[in-house]
Phi, psi and omega in degrees: 000131182283167179303318181296324182294341181264004178291134179233153172257128186241120176266122190223134170249116178306149181058044176221181180297341180291352175302327179299321178290321174302316179301315182294315181302322178288319177300323181279350188051047186281160174270104183219150174256121184269124174244111187263136177214156175270169186296330178295324181291339179292346180257007181266156185307322184299317180279326177299334175291337177274305180230103184301341178282346178065035183239153167241150008281159168212144176231152169246127176228123185052038176081001182253139180281135166235121180227179187073118193308312179299322178295318179298317179298312180300314184296311183294317181295328175284323178299323177252049185302332180292347177280347174082015181266002179228119174301141181290165183302328182266006178276133178303337179280352183299317179297307176302322179300311179295322179304312185284331172294316181286326179304325180304308182281329186273334184235307189296308182295315176300319178295319180296316181292315178301318181294316182294329181265005177055043178282151175293135183293132179288155176300149183308326182288346182240004181262137179283351186224354182089260179221165176303318180296322177301315181297308184292325178293320178297315182293310183293326176296322179291320183284342186300327181285333176040184358284347181243174184300324181255028178090244185275356185248125174280132181223177176302333177299326178290328175296315179299307186287323177296321177292312183296317181290329178300311183281328181287327173292318181299325178269008178059033174271337177234136180296143182276068177290145180307320180300318181286320180297317179294322178295312179302317182294324177296315181298313185284352176278350183289148183303317179297320178296322178293319177298317180296321178298319178294321180291319179298317179298319178297321178295318179296327180276002178084017177252144182278000000 
């Protein structure tokens, strides 16, 4: 695939979940066009014509929409496979890598939202995640071996989780356990994450 074939258009709202995709694009040193919008604009017809769900992140690659944050992460890391942030299909780590990317959307976020809204816990047979403790025990157990989610290898899954834990700890939705704080700090110390932070700050200040 040529350099031009890997160009993506990225729809991003500052101070939103799409920050994780900005972080990944910088980690990958990807070729991308940034289209910035505020969260109100995501519900307007112009953006709904791009993503009918009215959510960010969303990317367009070769005219096709990729949305839902874990899917965007998987797609981009595979598109830029030469950057080494996605285990190959024949790599034993591929399964765990996919597991933790999907776990974020299928278990962590639903549990986080239910907990933050103080909803009554659903019976185990009807819950997508079991309990909050189940989710956090699985995550902290996986991170305990460190330094990264898959042990010694940094992947796009760490970009997703490092970003998510940064904001959820910051909003006191997740306890600031030493294990989690140290992990977040390691992720955010990386050069790509630093570049993304500088770009996000420029966007917040009204600079492109």
